[in-house]
C-alpha beads as a LAMMPS data file, in Angstrom:
LAMMPS data file: protein, C-alpha beads

398 atoms
397 bonds

1 atom types
1 bond types

-500.0 500.0 xlo xhi
-500.0 500.0 ylo yhi
-500.0 500.0 zlo zhi

Masses

1 110.0

Atoms # bond

1 1 1 29.115 -7.753 -18.454
2 1 1 29.664 -4.056 -17.943
3 1 1 26.962 -3.252 -20.499
4 1 1 24.467 -5.328 -18.531
5 1 1 25.475 -3.427 -15.392
6 1 1 24.862 -0.114 -17.164
7 1 1 21.411 -1.302 -18.212
8 1 1 20.583 -2.363 -14.639
9 1 1 21.733 1.009 -13.306
10 1 1 19.646 2.828 -15.904
11 1 1 16.552 0.810 -15.010
12 1 1 17.006 1.495 -11.291
13 1 1 17.587 5.186 -11.921
14 1 1 14.499 5.450 -14.107
15 1 1 12.261 3.555 -11.675
16 1 1 13.169 5.615 -8.607
17 1 1 14.083 9.000 -10.106
18 1 1 13.247 9.349 -13.785
19 1 1 9.725 7.951 -13.689
20 1 1 8.537 10.052 -10.703
21 1 1 9.998 13.169 -12.352
22 1 1 8.299 12.336 -15.645
23 1 1 4.931 11.819 -13.946
24 1 1 5.355 15.072 -12.014
25 1 1 6.164 16.985 -15.198
26 1 1 3.122 15.544 -16.988
27 1 1 0.891 16.366 -14.013
28 1 1 1.979 20.000 -14.287
29 1 1 1.911 20.279 -18.066
30 1 1 -1.028 18.024 -18.979
31 1 1 -3.324 17.386 -15.993
32 1 1 -6.555 15.591 -16.786
33 1 1 -9.500 17.303 -15.098
34 1 1 -12.548 15.641 -13.591
35 1 1 -15.842 16.599 -11.981
36 1 1 -16.003 16.955 -8.211
37 1 1 -19.038 17.640 -6.039
38 1 1 -18.574 18.347 -2.321
39 1 1 -22.333 17.994 -1.730
40 1 1 -22.580 14.478 -3.173
41 1 1 -23.833 11.898 -0.656
42 1 1 -24.110 8.450 -2.277
43 1 1 -24.940 5.469 -0.077
44 1 1 -21.784 3.812 1.257
45 1 1 -20.985 0.324 2.557
46 1 1 -17.850 0.206 4.696
47 1 1 -16.091 -3.154 4.387
48 1 1 -13.995 -4.161 7.405
49 1 1 -12.377 -7.638 7.565
50 1 1 -10.882 -8.700 10.888
51 1 1 -8.872 -11.536 12.354
52 1 1 -7.891 -11.370 16.043
53 1 1 -8.050 -7.568 16.133
54 1 1 -9.214 -7.136 19.742
55 1 1 -6.272 -4.851 20.489
56 1 1 -7.286 -2.221 17.925
57 1 1 -10.850 -2.970 16.798
58 1 1 -12.669 -0.635 19.205
59 1 1 -10.552 2.297 18.096
60 1 1 -11.277 1.576 14.448
61 1 1 -15.014 1.111 14.953
62 1 1 -15.266 4.303 16.983
63 1 1 -13.677 6.257 14.140
64 1 1 -16.093 4.746 11.610
65 1 1 -19.103 5.546 13.775
66 1 1 -17.865 9.127 14.158
67 1 1 -17.552 9.812 10.420
68 1 1 -19.170 13.027 9.208
69 1 1 -21.794 11.447 6.971
70 1 1 -25.579 10.960 7.031
71 1 1 -26.307 7.917 9.172
72 1 1 -29.083 6.759 6.852
73 1 1 -26.631 6.663 3.930
74 1 1 -24.068 4.383 5.505
75 1 1 -23.636 0.787 6.665
76 1 1 -20.644 -0.946 8.239
77 1 1 -20.021 -4.612 7.532
78 1 1 -17.372 -6.282 9.651
79 1 1 -16.428 -9.912 9.080
80 1 1 -14.515 -11.917 11.678
81 1 1 -12.437 -14.570 9.923
82 1 1 -12.342 -17.321 12.542
83 1 1 -11.054 -14.991 15.281
84 1 1 -10.037 -16.672 18.523
85 1 1 -9.525 -13.613 20.742
86 1 1 -12.160 -11.090 21.911
87 1 1 -12.879 -9.795 18.393
88 1 1 -16.269 -11.522 18.201
89 1 1 -17.317 -10.223 21.614
90 1 1 -16.427 -6.682 20.629
91 1 1 -18.373 -6.989 17.378
92 1 1 -21.386 -8.378 19.213
93 1 1 -21.370 -5.460 21.642
94 1 1 -21.011 -2.799 18.935
95 1 1 -23.567 -4.342 16.583
96 1 1 -26.136 -4.419 19.393
97 1 1 -25.489 -0.767 20.245
98 1 1 -25.196 0.596 16.688
99 1 1 -27.753 -0.422 14.013
100 1 1 -25.433 0.748 11.213
101 1 1 -22.997 -2.060 12.044
102 1 1 -23.593 -5.586 10.787
103 1 1 -21.257 -8.269 12.058
104 1 1 -20.596 -11.524 10.220
105 1 1 -18.861 -14.376 12.013
106 1 1 -17.002 -16.955 9.946
107 1 1 -16.111 -19.987 12.084
108 1 1 -13.172 -21.136 9.980
109 1 1 -10.223 -18.940 9.036
110 1 1 -9.995 -18.699 5.236
111 1 1 -7.988 -15.524 4.582
112 1 1 -8.775 -11.871 3.971
113 1 1 -9.645 -12.116 0.279
114 1 1 -12.465 -14.614 0.712
115 1 1 -13.856 -12.616 3.623
116 1 1 -13.913 -9.524 1.409
117 1 1 -15.911 -11.418 -1.203
118 1 1 -18.511 -12.430 1.384
119 1 1 -18.771 -8.925 2.852
120 1 1 -19.200 -7.254 -0.532
121 1 1 -21.875 -9.812 -1.430
122 1 1 -23.803 -8.632 1.645
123 1 1 -23.287 -4.927 0.866
124 1 1 -26.310 -2.945 -0.301
125 1 1 -24.962 0.505 -1.110
126 1 1 -23.499 2.301 -4.130
127 1 1 -19.928 2.924 -2.941
128 1 1 -17.671 0.427 -1.177
129 1 1 -15.090 1.803 1.272
130 1 1 -12.458 -0.730 2.353
131 1 1 -10.859 -0.224 5.770
132 1 1 -8.340 -2.178 7.839
133 1 1 -8.883 -2.739 11.551
134 1 1 -5.560 -1.200 12.573
135 1 1 -6.354 2.287 11.248
136 1 1 -8.659 5.109 12.238
137 1 1 -10.268 7.375 9.673
138 1 1 -10.353 11.119 10.137
139 1 1 -13.904 12.408 10.421
140 1 1 -14.036 13.939 6.946
141 1 1 -12.319 11.028 5.163
142 1 1 -15.510 9.578 3.675
143 1 1 -16.650 12.991 2.419
144 1 1 -13.295 13.374 0.683
145 1 1 -13.728 10.003 -1.016
146 1 1 -17.257 10.390 -2.344
147 1 1 -16.844 13.903 -3.779
148 1 1 -14.914 12.405 -6.706
149 1 1 -17.754 10.097 -7.755
150 1 1 -19.568 13.007 -9.366
151 1 1 -17.449 12.107 -12.411
152 1 1 -18.707 8.967 -14.171
153 1 1 -15.175 8.122 -15.361
154 1 1 -13.921 7.791 -11.784
155 1 1 -14.116 4.173 -10.715
156 1 1 -12.106 4.295 -7.512
157 1 1 -10.409 6.600 -5.026
158 1 1 -7.228 5.886 -3.071
159 1 1 -6.992 7.408 0.384
160 1 1 -3.930 8.542 2.297
161 1 1 -2.096 6.602 5.004
162 1 1 -0.400 8.516 7.827
163 1 1 1.682 7.112 10.653
164 1 1 1.839 8.165 14.286
165 1 1 3.875 6.493 16.977
166 1 1 5.822 7.083 20.149
167 1 1 8.987 5.434 18.905
168 1 1 10.980 7.205 16.209
169 1 1 13.326 4.454 15.089
170 1 1 14.863 3.597 11.750
171 1 1 11.847 1.628 10.569
172 1 1 9.359 4.355 11.460
173 1 1 11.367 7.184 9.903
174 1 1 12.221 5.210 6.754
175 1 1 8.680 3.990 6.171
176 1 1 7.310 7.486 6.783
177 1 1 9.714 8.977 4.259
178 1 1 8.791 6.275 1.738
179 1 1 5.067 6.982 2.097
180 1 1 5.622 10.717 1.625
181 1 1 7.364 10.058 -1.697
182 1 1 4.857 7.379 -2.720
183 1 1 1.914 9.659 -1.881
184 1 1 3.274 12.383 -4.149
185 1 1 3.716 9.866 -6.976
186 1 1 0.183 8.498 -6.551
187 1 1 -1.287 11.982 -6.551
188 1 1 0.545 12.911 -9.750
189 1 1 -0.432 9.633 -11.439
190 1 1 -4.062 10.387 -10.661
191 1 1 -3.725 13.872 -12.116
192 1 1 -2.638 12.500 -15.490
193 1 1 -4.955 9.490 -15.528
194 1 1 -5.018 6.772 -12.879
195 1 1 -2.832 5.989 -9.927
196 1 1 -1.463 2.453 -9.663
197 1 1 -1.209 2.478 -5.887
198 1 1 -3.980 1.803 -3.404
199 1 1 -3.498 1.348 0.306
200 1 1 -5.755 -1.620 1.067
201 1 1 -6.944 -0.133 4.365
202 1 1 -8.361 3.074 2.885
203 1 1 -9.765 2.969 -0.637
204 1 1 -13.179 3.127 -2.260
205 1 1 -14.731 1.799 -5.455
206 1 1 -18.114 1.845 -7.152
207 1 1 -19.988 -1.252 -6.106
208 1 1 -21.037 -2.147 -9.665
209 1 1 -17.364 -2.163 -10.688
210 1 1 -16.248 -4.581 -7.967
211 1 1 -15.110 -7.944 -9.270
212 1 1 -15.143 -10.912 -6.862
213 1 1 -11.610 -11.968 -6.041
214 1 1 -10.866 -15.255 -7.847
215 1 1 -9.049 -16.887 -4.936
216 1 1 -7.275 -16.220 -1.659
217 1 1 -3.873 -15.583 -3.255
218 1 1 -4.578 -12.364 -5.157
219 1 1 -4.064 -8.923 -3.648
220 1 1 -7.429 -7.205 -3.296
221 1 1 -6.311 -3.588 -3.784
222 1 1 -4.018 -4.361 -6.717
223 1 1 -6.686 -6.562 -8.298
224 1 1 -9.106 -3.616 -8.063
225 1 1 -6.547 -1.293 -9.691
226 1 1 -5.879 -3.646 -12.586
227 1 1 -9.566 -4.316 -13.174
228 1 1 -10.398 -0.595 -13.286
229 1 1 -7.514 0.026 -15.675
230 1 1 -8.778 -2.775 -17.915
231 1 1 -12.251 -1.264 -18.245
232 1 1 -10.909 2.273 -18.689
233 1 1 -11.969 3.863 -15.386
234 1 1 -9.877 6.353 -13.459
235 1 1 -8.447 5.862 -9.996
236 1 1 -7.714 9.095 -8.171
237 1 1 -5.581 9.756 -5.118
238 1 1 -7.170 11.902 -2.403
239 1 1 -4.515 13.097 0.069
240 1 1 -7.092 14.532 2.470
241 1 1 -8.962 11.235 2.947
242 1 1 -6.669 10.210 5.774
243 1 1 -6.384 6.908 7.625
244 1 1 -4.029 6.991 10.610
245 1 1 -2.076 3.947 11.720
246 1 1 -0.501 3.700 15.154
247 1 1 2.820 2.405 13.954
248 1 1 4.528 -0.465 15.718
249 1 1 6.056 -2.477 12.887
250 1 1 9.512 -3.968 13.083
251 1 1 12.001 -4.605 10.292
252 1 1 10.715 -8.179 10.258
253 1 1 7.133 -6.955 9.860
254 1 1 8.060 -4.711 6.951
255 1 1 10.142 -7.401 5.310
256 1 1 7.309 -9.940 5.467
257 1 1 4.706 -7.425 4.327
258 1 1 6.680 -6.304 1.272
259 1 1 7.690 -9.869 0.491
260 1 1 4.010 -10.843 0.479
261 1 1 3.156 -7.764 -1.575
262 1 1 5.607 -8.685 -4.323
263 1 1 4.553 -12.337 -4.460
264 1 1 0.793 -11.754 -4.425
265 1 1 0.935 -8.772 -6.769
266 1 1 2.906 -10.723 -9.371
267 1 1 0.339 -13.482 -9.087
268 1 1 -2.482 -10.949 -9.468
269 1 1 -0.930 -9.630 -12.686
270 1 1 -1.479 -13.062 -14.242
271 1 1 -5.188 -12.233 -14.460
272 1 1 -4.509 -9.056 -16.487
273 1 1 -1.553 -9.880 -18.779
274 1 1 -2.600 -7.443 -21.515
275 1 1 -1.920 -4.470 -19.234
276 1 1 1.802 -5.216 -19.426
277 1 1 1.936 -4.263 -23.096
278 1 1 -1.007 -1.889 -23.535
279 1 1 0.424 1.584 -23.984
280 1 1 -1.826 3.440 -21.558
281 1 1 -0.911 1.137 -18.665
282 1 1 2.434 -0.519 -19.480
283 1 1 4.490 2.683 -19.315
284 1 1 3.401 3.069 -15.670
285 1 1 3.189 -0.548 -14.530
286 1 1 6.751 -1.461 -15.448
287 1 1 8.655 1.307 -13.613
288 1 1 6.235 1.780 -10.701
289 1 1 5.631 -1.875 -9.925
290 1 1 7.659 -4.553 -11.697
291 1 1 11.035 -2.841 -11.709
292 1 1 10.688 -2.154 -8.015
293 1 1 9.913 -5.759 -7.167
294 1 1 12.996 -6.797 -9.190
295 1 1 15.215 -3.977 -7.853
296 1 1 17.238 -6.308 -5.660
297 1 1 18.180 -8.485 -8.625
298 1 1 19.055 -5.449 -10.728
299 1 1 21.280 -4.130 -7.946
300 1 1 22.943 -7.520 -7.511
301 1 1 23.748 -7.783 -11.230
302 1 1 25.036 -4.206 -11.189
303 1 1 27.421 -4.938 -8.317
304 1 1 28.643 -8.228 -9.773
305 1 1 29.199 -6.648 -13.180
306 1 1 31.181 -3.652 -11.967
307 1 1 33.323 -5.607 -9.508
308 1 1 34.162 -8.440 -11.901
309 1 1 34.944 -5.970 -14.700
310 1 1 37.209 -4.005 -12.371
311 1 1 39.037 -7.148 -11.263
312 1 1 39.370 -8.139 -14.933
313 1 1 41.346 -4.978 -15.641
314 1 1 38.819 -2.172 -16.170
315 1 1 40.633 0.268 -13.877
316 1 1 38.421 3.162 -14.965
317 1 1 35.727 1.573 -12.795
318 1 1 37.713 2.174 -9.618
319 1 1 35.631 5.262 -8.585
320 1 1 32.438 3.236 -9.066
321 1 1 33.780 0.371 -6.946
322 1 1 34.830 2.840 -4.244
323 1 1 31.350 4.372 -4.212
324 1 1 29.818 0.917 -3.939
325 1 1 32.146 0.169 -1.033
326 1 1 31.112 3.380 0.715
327 1 1 27.449 2.506 0.318
328 1 1 28.111 -0.997 1.659
329 1 1 29.850 0.518 4.696
330 1 1 26.959 2.924 5.292
331 1 1 24.488 0.042 5.055
332 1 1 26.570 -1.815 7.647
333 1 1 26.316 1.221 9.926
334 1 1 22.566 1.160 9.350
335 1 1 22.488 -2.438 10.524
336 1 1 24.425 -1.434 13.652
337 1 1 21.939 1.393 14.273
338 1 1 19.099 -1.104 13.949
339 1 1 20.679 -3.364 16.551
340 1 1 20.896 -0.352 18.872
341 1 1 17.267 0.575 18.088
342 1 1 18.354 3.976 16.812
343 1 1 17.581 6.026 13.725
344 1 1 20.611 7.576 12.051
345 1 1 19.976 9.831 9.040
346 1 1 20.936 8.316 5.683
347 1 1 22.449 5.090 7.016
348 1 1 19.183 3.854 8.573
349 1 1 17.298 4.713 5.399
350 1 1 19.899 2.974 3.251
351 1 1 19.758 -0.205 5.332
352 1 1 15.939 -0.082 5.226
353 1 1 16.022 0.263 1.427
354 1 1 18.320 -2.728 1.028
355 1 1 16.022 -4.712 3.318
356 1 1 13.097 -3.798 1.054
357 1 1 15.089 -4.875 -2.012
358 1 1 15.748 -8.203 -0.303
359 1 1 12.039 -8.564 0.481
360 1 1 11.193 -8.022 -3.177
361 1 1 13.733 -10.650 -4.250
362 1 1 12.270 -13.163 -1.812
363 1 1 8.742 -12.313 -2.928
364 1 1 9.656 -12.960 -6.555
365 1 1 11.040 -16.386 -5.564
366 1 1 7.869 -17.100 -3.600
367 1 1 5.842 -16.325 -6.695
368 1 1 7.979 -18.570 -8.887
369 1 1 8.652 -21.599 -6.727
370 1 1 7.093 -21.425 -3.272
371 1 1 3.673 -22.401 -1.981
372 1 1 1.972 -19.247 -0.671
373 1 1 0.667 -18.885 2.875
374 1 1 -2.888 -17.698 2.260
375 1 1 -3.763 -17.018 5.878
376 1 1 -3.516 -13.640 7.580
377 1 1 -0.036 -12.462 8.434
378 1 1 -0.465 -9.519 10.779
379 1 1 2.046 -6.821 11.501
380 1 1 2.583 -5.667 15.069
381 1 1 -0.436 -3.844 16.520
382 1 1 -0.173 -0.893 18.897
383 1 1 -2.830 -0.397 21.555
384 1 1 -2.129 2.947 23.211
385 1 1 1.000 4.818 22.111
386 1 1 2.442 7.617 24.199
387 1 1 3.088 11.046 22.702
388 1 1 2.066 10.123 19.148
389 1 1 3.420 12.383 16.430
390 1 1 1.836 12.744 12.972
391 1 1 4.367 12.411 10.191
392 1 1 2.325 12.679 7.012
393 1 1 1.957 16.076 5.397
394 1 1 -1.700 15.345 4.752
395 1 1 -2.637 14.843 8.388
396 1 1 -4.239 17.926 9.863
397 1 1 -4.835 19.719 6.583
398 1 1 -8.241 21.191 6.001

Bonds

1 1 1 2
2 1 2 3
3 1 3 4
4 1 4 5
5 1 5 6
6 1 6 7
7 1 7 8
8 1 8 9
9 1 9 10
10 1 10 11
11 1 11 12
12 1 12 13
13 1 13 14
14 1 14 15
15 1 15 16
16 1 16 17
17 1 17 18
18 1 18 19
19 1 19 20
20 1 20 21
21 1 21 22
22 1 22 23
23 1 23 24
24 1 24 25
25 1 25 26
26 1 26 27
27 1 27 28
28 1 28 29
29 1 29 30
30 1 30 31
31 1 31 32
32 1 32 33
33 1 33 34
34 1 34 35
35 1 35 36
36 1 36 37
37 1 37 38
38 1 38 39
39 1 39 40
40 1 40 41
41 1 41 42
42 1 42 43
43 1 43 44
44 1 44 45
45 1 45 46
46 1 46 47
47 1 47 48
48 1 48 49
49 1 49 50
50 1 50 51
51 1 51 52
52 1 52 53
53 1 53 54
54 1 54 55
55 1 55 56
56 1 56 57
57 1 57 58
58 1 58 59
59 1 59 60
60 1 60 61
61 1 61 62
62 1 62 63
63 1 63 64
64 1 64 65
65 1 65 66
66 1 66 67
67 1 67 68
68 1 68 69
69 1 69 70
70 1 70 71
71 1 71 72
72 1 72 73
73 1 73 74
74 1 74 75
75 1 75 76
76 1 76 77
77 1 77 78
78 1 78 79
79 1 79 80
80 1 80 81
81 1 81 82
82 1 82 83
83 1 83 84
84 1 84 85
85 1 85 86
86 1 86 87
87 1 87 88
88 1 88 89
89 1 89 90
90 1 90 91
91 1 91 92
92 1 92 93
93 1 93 94
94 1 94 95
95 1 95 96
96 1 96 97
97 1 97 98
98 1 98 99
99 1 99 100
100 1 100 101
101 1 101 102
102 1 102 103
103 1 103 104
104 1 104 105
105 1 105 106
106 1 106 107
107 1 107 108
108 1 108 109
109 1 109 110
110 1 110 111
111 1 111 112
112 1 112 113
113 1 113 114
114 1 114 115
115 1 115 116
116 1 116 117
117 1 117 118
118 1 118 119
119 1 119 120
120 1 120 121
121 1 121 122
122 1 122 123
123 1 123 124
124 1 124 125
125 1 125 126
126 1 126 127
127 1 127 128
128 1 128 129
129 1 129 130
130 1 130 131
131 1 131 132
132 1 132 133
133 1 133 134
134 1 134 135
135 1 135 136
136 1 136 137
137 1 137 138
138 1 138 139
139 1 139 140
140 1 140 141
141 1 141 142
142 1 142 143
143 1 143 144
144 1 144 145
145 1 145 146
146 1 146 147
147 1 147 148
148 1 148 149
149 1 149 150
150 1 150 151
151 1 151 152
152 1 152 153
153 1 153 154
154 1 154 155
155 1 155 156
156 1 156 157
157 1 157 158
158 1 158 159
159 1 159 160
160 1 160 161
161 1 161 162
162 1 162 163
163 1 163 164
164 1 164 165
165 1 165 166
166 1 166 167
167 1 167 168
168 1 168 169
169 1 169 170
170 1 170 171
171 1 171 172
172 1 172 173
173 1 173 174
174 1 174 175
175 1 175 176
176 1 176 177
177 1 177 178
178 1 178 179
179 1 179 180
180 1 180 181
181 1 181 182
182 1 182 183
183 1 183 184
184 1 184 185
185 1 185 186
186 1 186 187
187 1 187 188
188 1 188 189
189 1 189 190
190 1 190 191
191 1 191 192
192 1 192 193
193 1 193 194
194 1 194 195
195 1 195 196
196 1 196 197
197 1 197 198
198 1 198 199
199 1 199 200
200 1 200 201
201 1 201 202
202 1 202 203
203 1 203 204
204 1 204 205
205 1 205 206
206 1 206 207
207 1 207 208
208 1 208 209
209 1 209 210
210 1 210 211
211 1 211 212
212 1 212 213
213 1 213 214
214 1 214 215
215 1 215 216
216 1 216 217
217 1 217 218
218 1 218 219
219 1 219 220
220 1 220 221
221 1 221 222
222 1 222 223
223 1 223 224
224 1 224 225
225 1 225 226
226 1 226 227
227 1 227 228
228 1 228 229
229 1 229 230
230 1 230 231
231 1 231 232
232 1 232 233
233 1 233 234
234 1 234 235
235 1 235 236
236 1 236 237
237 1 237 238
238 1 238 239
239 1 239 240
240 1 240 241
241 1 241 242
242 1 242 243
243 1 243 244
244 1 244 245
245 1 245 246
246 1 246 247
247 1 247 248
248 1 248 249
249 1 249 250
250 1 250 251
251 1 251 252
252 1 252 253
253 1 253 254
254 1 254 255
255 1 255 256
256 1 256 257
257 1 257 258
258 1 258 259
259 1 259 260
260 1 260 261
261 1 261 262
262 1 262 263
263 1 263 264
264 1 264 265
265 1 265 266
266 1 266 267
267 1 267 268
268 1 268 269
269 1 269 270
270 1 270 271
271 1 271 272
272 1 272 273
273 1 273 274
274 1 274 275
275 1 275 276
276 1 276 277
277 1 277 278
278 1 278 279
279 1 279 280
280 1 280 281
281 1 281 282
282 1 282 283
283 1 283 284
284 1 284 285
285 1 285 286
286 1 286 287
287 1 287 288
288 1 288 289
289 1 289 290
290 1 290 291
291 1 291 292
292 1 292 293
293 1 293 294
294 1 294 295
295 1 295 296
296 1 296 297
297 1 297 298
298 1 298 299
299 1 299 300
300 1 300 301
301 1 301 302
302 1 302 303
303 1 303 304
304 1 304 305
305 1 305 306
306 1 306 307
307 1 307 308
308 1 308 309
309 1 309 310
310 1 310 311
311 1 311 312
312 1 312 313
313 1 313 314
314 1 314 315
315 1 315 316
316 1 316 317
317 1 317 318
318 1 318 319
319 1 319 320
320 1 320 321
321 1 321 322
322 1 322 323
323 1 323 324
324 1 324 325
325 1 325 326
326 1 326 327
327 1 327 328
328 1 328 329
329 1 329 330
330 1 330 331
331 1 331 332
332 1 332 333
333 1 333 334
334 1 334 335
335 1 335 336
336 1 336 337
337 1 337 338
338 1 338 339
339 1 339 340
340 1 340 341
341 1 341 342
342 1 342 343
343 1 343 344
344 1 344 345
345 1 345 346
346 1 346 347
347 1 347 348
348 1 348 349
349 1 349 350
350 1 350 351
351 1 351 352
352 1 352 353
353 1 353 354
354 1 354 355
355 1 355 356
356 1 356 357
357 1 357 358
358 1 358 359
359 1 359 360
360 1 360 361
361 1 361 362
362 1 362 363
363 1 363 364
364 1 364 365
365 1 365 366
366 1 366 367
367 1 367 368
368 1 368 369
369 1 369 370
370 1 370 371
371 1 371 372
372 1 372 373
373 1 373 374
374 1 374 375
375 1 375 376
376 1 376 377
377 1 377 378
378 1 378 379
379 1 379 380
380 1 380 381
381 1 381 382
382 1 382 383
383 1 383 384
384 1 384 385
385 1 385 386
386 1 386 387
387 1 387 388
388 1 388 389
389 1 389 390
390 1 390 391
391 1 391 392
392 1 392 393
393 1 393 394
394 1 394 395
395 1 395 396
396 1 396 397
397 1 397 398
């Protein structure tokens, strides 16, 4: 049993430490160059799905209409997926005032993926930019995206997500720290080939490379990544193409979101099974994606193996068991901090990480045995935060 525990520990260590260090080293030693043209202005269709987004939709639309880009080279397609609040009224007002905006109203709620299919079918332009209603794009974000399409090998570009919010609690600080680390990894992956991570509310792709989503259960951004990898196109990460989210998520929101991510992403992989053993993709997919979704199970086996071996007489494991006990105590303190709505360095982050592990475990079970909920599952929206504070390094850079 102890050997299995060692293997689980090694896999966890490689996924969260070894793999990012390896990718960083390769990005320094063997970066793969590409063409970039700051003057490039391809035609762009902005794809914006929405379901009951009245609280945030105006802010998002205003940011899209304010983008620094030739008006005659851009169109905005917003699809309302059976919204029952004021979303349709807002879209009607904006589409009447702004000819670049086309609104599509779907009377019956079907889920984001099918709405994306319908919107892309209506799109006319060369580049598709996918945006979520709860973010605002910085004015130069679109320019940052399209500059990379001067290189024919580039099939897609992942933008940056930055958080602002008035409430600096354990969820906010932990999620912000996670995105800082994840952004660095995505950037380095792009430097050596293709990144595996796209934030679904800020990414672009060549229209001719878009593949209609096969059903409502797949994850659109991950499906796009896997398809581009299959046909040998690069996906770059652009840290200066920034989308800002006014952050109001709770632990429950983050748990449900990451649970859904694991379940739908595993399902999406079923459409591209060869990528799991093809050398150019497998060495990145396993540590960056699969091992992370299964991290909770690896940690559970590690704990069971060390504790049972110690109780069976392996006294040399006593320091390991003590360390595990200390971490368990710190996680308990993190839970207490959460109940008090406070952020405590280290302990809040540790409790957040264990919550994410648990979400991955539940997502894996959903994929294996549960019937998926294909309708929209929104996180908490924030209308007007007070004293927002940018937390991403990319925000504000020129």
